[in-house]
Structure formats: C-alpha cells, structure tokens
C-alpha positions as CSV (number, residue, x, y, z in Angstrom):
1,M,-2.9,-5.6,69.5
2,G,-2.1,-8.0,72.4
3,F,-3.3,-11.6,72.5
4,S,-6.5,-12.1,74.6
5,L,-7.3,-15.6,75.9
6,K,-10.8,-14.4,76.7
7,R,-11.2,-13.3,73.1
8,A,-9.9,-16.6,71.9
9,F,-12.3,-18.6,74.1
10,K,-15.2,-16.4,73.0
11,A,-14.3,-16.9,69.3
12,V,-14.2,-20.7,69.8
13,A,-17.4,-20.7,71.8
14,T,-19.3,-18.7,69.3
15,G,-17.8,-20.3,66.1
16,G,-15.9,-17.2,65.1
17,L,-12.7,-18.8,63.8
18,S,-11.6,-15.7,62.0
19,E,-11.7,-13.7,65.2
20,A,-9.6,-16.3,66.9
21,G,-7.2,-16.1,63.9
22,N,-6.9,-12.4,64.2
23,A,-6.1,-12.7,67.9
24,W,-3.5,-15.3,67.0
25,D,-1.8,-13.1,64.3
26,S,-0.2,-10.9,66.9
27,V,1.7,-13.8,68.4
28,S,1.9,-16.2,65.4
29,G,4.2,-13.9,63.4
30,K,1.8,-13.3,60.5
31,N,2.0,-9.5,60.6
32,A,5.8,-9.7,60.8
33,A,5.9,-12.1,57.9
34,D,3.6,-9.8,55.9
35,R,5.7,-6.8,56.7
36,A,8.8,-8.7,55.6
37,N,7.1,-9.8,52.5
38,K,5.9,-6.3,51.7
39,K,9.4,-4.9,52.3
40,S,10.9,-7.5,50.0
41,L,8.4,-6.7,47.3
42,E,9.0,-2.9,47.7
43,S,12.7,-3.5,47.5
44,L,12.3,-5.6,44.3
45,S,10.0,-3.0,42.9
46,G,12.6,-0.3,43.5
47,R,15.3,-2.3,41.8
48,I,13.0,-3.1,38.9
49,R,12.1,0.6,38.5
50,Q,15.8,1.4,38.6
51,G,16.4,-1.2,36.0
52,Q,13.7,0.3,33.8
53,E,15.2,3.7,34.2
54,L,18.6,2.4,33.3
55,S,17.2,0.6,30.3
56,T,15.5,3.8,29.1
57,E,18.6,5.8,29.7
58,A,20.7,3.3,27.8
59,L,18.3,3.5,24.9
60,A,18.5,7.3,24.9
61,N,22.3,7.2,25.0
62,Q,22.5,4.6,22.2
63,Q,20.0,6.6,20.2
64,G,22.2,9.7,20.7
65,V,25.2,7.7,19.5
66,L,23.2,6.6,16.4
67,D,22.1,10.1,15.7
68,R,25.6,11.6,16.0
69,T,27.1,8.8,13.9
70,F,24.5,9.3,11.2
71,A,25.0,13.1,11.3
72,D,28.8,12.7,11.0
73,Q,28.6,10.1,8.2
74,R,26.0,12.1,6.3
75,G,28.1,15.3,6.7
76,Q,31.2,13.5,5.4
77,M,29.3,12.2,2.4
78,Q,27.7,15.6,1.6
79,D,31.1,17.4,2.1
80,G,32.7,14.8,-0.2
81,L,30.0,15.4,-2.8
82,A,30.4,19.1,-2.6
83,D,34.2,18.9,-3.0
84,A,33.9,16.5,-5.9
85,N,31.4,18.8,-7.7
86,I,33.7,21.8,-7.1
87,A,36.6,19.9,-8.6
88,D,34.5,18.9,-11.6
89,R,33.4,22.5,-12.2
90,Q,36.9,23.8,-11.9
91,A,38.2,21.1,-14.3
92,L,35.4,21.9,-16.7
93,A,36.2,25.6,-16.6
94,E,39.9,25.0,-17.2
95,Y,39.1,22.7,-20.1
96,M,36.7,25.2,-21.6
97,Q,39.3,27.9,-21.2
98,A,42.0,25.8,-22.9
99,Q,39.6,24.9,-25.8
100,G,38.5,28.5,-26.1
101,A,42.1,29.6,-26.5
102,N,42.7,26.9,-29.1
103,R,39.6,28.0,-31.0
104,D,40.7,31.7,-30.9
105,Q,44.1,30.8,-32.3
106,I,42.5,28.9,-35.2
107,S,40.0,31.6,-35.8
108,A,42.7,34.2,-35.9
109,M,44.3,32.2,-38.7
110,L,41.1,31.7,-40.6
111,S,39.8,35.2,-40.2
112,P,41.8,36.8,-43.1
113,Q,40.6,34.1,-45.4
114,A,37.0,34.6,-44.2
115,D,37.3,38.3,-44.7
116,L,37.8,37.8,-48.4
117,Q,34.1,36.9,-48.7
118,G,33.2,40.4,-47.7
119,Q,35.8,42.0,-49.8
120,F,34.9,40.3,-53.1
121,M,31.2,39.4,-52.7
122,G,30.1,42.9,-53.9
123,S,32.4,43.1,-57.0
124,V,31.5,39.6,-58.1
125,A,27.8,40.3,-57.7
126,D,28.1,43.5,-59.7
127,A,30.2,41.8,-62.4
128,S,27.5,39.2,-62.8
129,T,25.2,41.8,-64.4
130,L,25.7,43.4,-67.9
131,D,26.1,46.9,-66.5
132,G,28.4,45.7,-63.9
133,Y,30.4,43.7,-66.3
134,G,30.7,46.7,-68.6
135,N,31.8,48.9,-65.8
136,M,34.5,46.4,-65.0
137,L,35.6,46.4,-68.6
138,N,35.9,50.1,-68.6
139,D,38.0,49.9,-65.5
140,V,40.2,47.4,-67.2
141,R,40.5,49.5,-70.3
142,Q,41.7,52.4,-68.2
143,S,44.2,50.4,-66.4
144,D,48.0,50.4,-67.0
145,T,47.9,46.6,-67.3
146,Y,45.6,46.8,-70.3
147,N,47.4,49.5,-72.1
148,S,50.8,47.8,-71.6
149,L,49.5,44.4,-72.8
150,L,47.6,46.0,-75.7
151,G,50.8,47.8,-76.9
152,E,52.8,44.7,-76.8
153,R,50.2,42.8,-78.8
154,M,49.7,45.6,-81.3
155,D,53.4,45.8,-81.9
156,A,53.6,42.1,-82.5
157,A,50.7,42.2,-84.9
158,Q,52.1,45.2,-86.8
159,N,55.3,43.4,-87.3
160,Q,53.5,40.4,-88.6
161,F,51.4,42.5,-91.0
162,A,54.5,44.3,-92.1
163,D,56.2,41.1,-93.0
164,A,53.2,40.1,-94.9
165,G,52.9,43.5,-96.6
166,L,49.6,44.2,-95.0
167,R,50.6,47.0,-92.6
168,R,48.1,49.5,-93.9
169,S,45.5,47.1,-95.2
170,T,41.9,46.6,-94.1
171,T,42.9,43.3,-92.7
172,A,45.5,45.0,-90.6
173,G,43.0,47.4,-89.2
174,E,40.5,44.7,-88.4
175,G,43.2,42.6,-86.8
176,A,44.2,45.6,-84.6
177,A,40.6,46.0,-83.5
178,D,40.3,42.4,-82.7
179,I,43.5,42.5,-80.7
180,A,42.2,45.4,-78.7
181,Q,38.8,43.7,-78.1
182,S,40.3,40.3,-77.2
183,T,42.8,41.9,-74.9
184,L,40.1,43.8,-73.1
185,M,37.9,40.7,-72.8
186,D,40.7,38.5,-71.7
187,L,41.8,40.9,-69.0
188,G,38.1,41.4,-67.9
189,N,37.4,37.7,-67.7
190,Q,40.7,37.1,-65.8
191,A,39.8,39.9,-63.4
192,Y,36.3,38.5,-62.8
193,N,37.7,34.9,-62.4
194,R,40.2,36.2,-59.9
195,Q,37.6,38.0,-58.0
196,L,35.4,34.9,-58.1
197,G,38.3,32.8,-56.9
198,M,39.0,35.1,-54.0
199,L,35.3,35.1,-53.1
200,N,35.3,31.3,-53.1
201,M,38.4,31.3,-50.9
202,G,36.6,33.7,-48.6
203,N,33.5,31.4,-48.5
204,Q,35.7,28.5,-47.7
205,G,37.4,30.5,-44.9
206,V,34.0,31.4,-43.5
207,N,32.9,27.8,-43.6
208,N,36.1,26.7,-41.9
209,L,35.6,29.3,-39.2
210,A,32.0,28.2,-38.7
211,N,33.1,24.6,-38.5
212,V,35.7,25.4,-35.9
213,T,33.1,27.4,-33.9
214,N,30.5,24.6,-34.2
215,A,33.0,22.0,-33.3
216,F,34.0,24.0,-30.2
217,N,30.4,24.6,-29.2
218,T,29.5,21.0,-29.7
219,N,32.5,19.8,-27.7
220,M,31.7,22.3,-25.0
221,N,28.1,21.3,-24.8
222,A,28.9,17.6,-24.8
223,T,31.6,18.1,-22.1
224,N,29.4,20.2,-20.0
225,M,26.5,17.7,-20.3
226,N,28.8,14.8,-19.5
227,T,30.2,16.7,-16.5
228,Q,26.6,17.5,-15.3
229,N,25.5,13.9,-15.8
230,M,28.5,12.7,-13.8
231,M,27.7,15.2,-11.1
232,N,24.0,14.1,-11.2
233,Q,25.1,10.4,-10.9
234,R,27.3,11.2,-8.1
235,G,24.5,13.1,-6.4
236,Y,22.2,10.2,-6.9
237,G,24.7,7.8,-5.5
238,N,25.2,10.1,-2.5
239,A,21.5,10.2,-2.0
240,L,21.4,6.4,-2.1
241,G,24.2,6.3,0.4
242,I,22.4,8.6,2.8
243,S,19.3,6.6,2.3
244,D,21.2,3.5,3.3
245,L,22.6,5.3,6.3
246,M,19.0,6.3,7.3
247,G,17.9,2.7,6.8
248,Q,20.7,1.3,8.9
249,R,20.0,4.0,11.6
250,G,16.3,3.0,11.6
251,A,17.1,-0.7,11.8
252,N,19.5,-0.2,14.6
253,L,17.1,2.1,16.4
254,T,14.3,-0.5,16.0
255,R,16.6,-3.1,17.3
256,L,17.5,-1.0,20.3
257,Q,13.9,-0.1,21.0
258,G,13.1,-3.8,20.7
259,Q,15.8,-4.6,23.3
260,D,14.5,-1.9,25.6
261,A,10.9,-3.2,25.2
262,A,12.1,-6.7,25.9
263,N,14.0,-5.5,29.0
264,Q,10.9,-3.6,30.1
265,M,8.6,-6.5,29.6
266,N,11.1,-8.8,31.3
267,L,11.3,-6.5,34.3
268,L,7.5,-6.1,34.4
269,G,7.2,-9.8,34.2
270,Q,9.5,-10.2,37.1
271,L,7.5,-7.6,39.0
272,G,4.3,-9.4,38.2
273,Q,5.7,-12.7,39.3
274,A,7.0,-11.1,42.5
275,E,3.6,-9.6,43.2
276,S,1.9,-12.9,42.5
277,A,4.3,-14.6,44.8
278,S,3.7,-11.9,47.4
279,I,-0.1,-12.4,47.2
280,M,0.4,-16.1,47.5
281,Q,2.7,-15.6,50.5
282,Q,0.2,-13.4,52.2
283,G,-2.4,-16.0,51.7
284,Q,0.0,-18.7,53.0
285,N,0.7,-16.5,56.0
286,A,-3.0,-16.0,56.7
287,M,-3.6,-19.7,56.3
288,N,-0.7,-20.5,58.7
289,S,-2.1,-18.0,61.2
290,R,-5.6,-19.4,61.0
291,M,-4.3,-23.0,61.4
292,A,-2.3,-22.0,64.4
293,G,-5.3,-20.3,65.9
294,L,-7.5,-23.3,65.2
295,N,-4.8,-25.6,66.7
296,L,-4.6,-23.5,69.8
297,A,-8.4,-23.3,70.2
298,G,-8.6,-27.0,69.7
299,Q,-5.9,-27.7,72.3
300,I,-7.6,-25.3,74.8
301,G,-11.0,-26.7,74.2
302,G,-9.8,-30.3,74.5
303,A,-8.0,-29.6,77.7
304,A,-11.2,-28.0,79.1
305,L,-13.4,-30.9,78.2
306,T,-11.0,-33.5,79.8
307,G,-10.6,-31.4,82.9
308,G,-7.0,-30.6,82.3
309,A,-7.5,-26.9,81.5
310,S,-6.2,-25.9,84.9
311,L,-2.6,-26.6,83.9
312,G,-2.8,-24.7,80.6
313,L,-4.9,-21.9,82.1
314,S,-2.6,-21.5,85.1
315,G,0.3,-21.0,82.8
316,L,-1.5,-18.6,80.4
317,L,-3.2,-16.6,83.2
318,G,-0.1,-16.2,85.2
319,G,-0.8,-18.9,87.9
320,G,-3.9,-17.2,89.4
321,G,-5.9,-19.3,91.8
322,G,-9.3,-18.3,90.4
323,G,-8.9,-20.6,87.4
324,N,-8.0,-23.5,89.5
325,Q,-11.0,-22.8,91.8
326,I,-13.3,-22.8,88.8
327,A,-12.0,-26.2,87.6
328,Q,-12.3,-27.7,91.1
329,Q,-16.0,-26.7,91.3
330,G,-16.7,-29.1,88.5
331,M,-18.3,-26.5,86.1
332,G,-19.5,-27.7,82.7
333,N,-18.0,-26.6,79.4
334,Q,-20.4,-23.8,78.9
335,G,-20.1,-22.6,82.5
336,F,-16.3,-22.7,82.1
337,F,-16.3,-20.4,79.1
338,N,-18.9,-18.1,80.7
339,G,-16.7,-17.9,83.8
340,M,-13.6,-17.1,81.6
341,M,-15.5,-14.4,79.7
342,G,-17.3,-13.0,82.9
C-alpha cells in the first residue's frame, strides 16, 4: 500500500490518528520490522523444535543403552547362577556316588554277618520251646559227636568203677546213665548257646548294616539339603542383584527423563521469552510507526497554519503549481484541507 498524503491530511483533519499511522507504516519500516521480527521468531522456533527433537532422541538413545546394559548384566548374572547350580548338582551327584560306593563296600562286608540272623533265628526260636528243645536233643543224640563223646566218658567211668571194684554194681549202672544224660544235656545246651550266639552275631550285623544305611541316608539328606539351601541363597542373592540393577536402571532413567524434561522446559521457556519479546517488539514497532505518523501530521499541520506548507507540499506533490496557487489565494486551514482532499 503506497503512502497517500491526501489520506494523511484526511486522517489528521478528522482525528483518525490510527489511519494516519497505517498510511505511515508503508514508509516508516514497521511492516519490514515486523516481518524481520517474525522471521527471527520462526527461525528461533525452528531451532528450539530441533533442540527438542534432539533432546528426545538423546533420551531414547540413552534409554536404549540403559536397557541393553541391564539386559546384558542380568543375562550374565542369570548365566552365572545357572552355571553355579549345574556345578553344585554335579558335585552333589559325584559325592553321592562316592558315598554310595563306600556304603556298598561296607554293606558287602556286613552282609554275611547280617545273614546269620536269618539262618539261626528259626532254630533258636524252636529250641526255646519244650518240644523244640527235645527235638534238638534227639538230633544231638543221633549225632556222631554225641556218640564219640559218650564213648569216651563211658570208658573213663568204667575204668574208675573197675578200679573201685564197682564195674557191675548198681552204682556203676546209675553212673553210666548219668553220664549219658549229662553228655546229652551238655551237648544240647552247647548247641543251643552256639546257635544263640550266632543269632546275636547276626542281629549285630543287621544293626551295623542298618546303621551304615541310616548314616548314609542322613548324610545324603543333609548334603542335599545344604546344597539346595546354598543354591537357594545364591538364587536369592542373584534376585537381589537383579533388583539392584533394575533400581539403578530406574534411577538412571528417571534422571535422564528429568534432564530431558528440564531441557524441554528450558527450550519452551526460551520460546516463551522470544514470543513475549516478539510481541513487545511488535508493539514497539506499532508505537514507533504511530509516533512517526503523528510527528509527520504535526509537521504538515504546523506548516499549513504558518503558511509555509507550499514548500513541504511542493516537495511531496512533485513541485506542482496547483498547491502553490492554493497557498497564494490565502485559503484558511479547513479550505486548505478541503482543497487537498478535493
């Protein structure tokens, strides 16, 4: 929009200062200043948006680094836990195998003794009854051991009776009967005691074998429990370690997010300050433009009132003679403006 002197005069004459200011804007530089201000603000806004994008991208990259680092560390801890547990289970299996072999060796030595319990438990139980004891005595009576021992005892007794002259006496007969009975009872009692002794030995063997087995089982249970407890403690420690890693990751992520938020707020603050400054600059430009328009109107009006408008008008109107003629006719102030606007 070009500058119109007629429009300026009309604005001054009618009191429309804003209209005069608008006319002046085209030559005062206000529009150019506003455009420069707008361009500067747009440039700053672009840089701020770029800075926001860079801050957001940096946050995403750093978060990615945190996630990868956390995943790597957690993987290493879990792999270490798995390897340690495998090693513990293998060590436990080897220990149990070695202890089992030791138990089997001891059991092999104790088994024959323990087998005596089964061999003599029945005969001792039978001999503990009257019928069983009688059967045992009959077995003894029919044995070669009994007959051999009885013959030796009878010969010795007969010799003694012969020396005493009692070979065929009643005393000799009773003595022979007593020898036979005592020999049978002695052998029967000895046989029973031997069987009872063997049973006791078998019982002891069974007890020893049971003790070995119980000791092995107790040791294996305790070892297995200790190993499991150790693995549980290791797993608990591993879980705490992973929890610490998660806490550190969360704290670092919170810190990074806080930094990004601070960056974003700082950039937004700079944008707000720039926008406020732009608005203030626009107001200043408008004020400067209006003041320039008022000063121009005042200068033109003053020149017209003092009769010196011809010089200013001649310059502004391109040196036309019409203006000078109007001034020379001695027109008043209102007639002068009417002539300019006619």
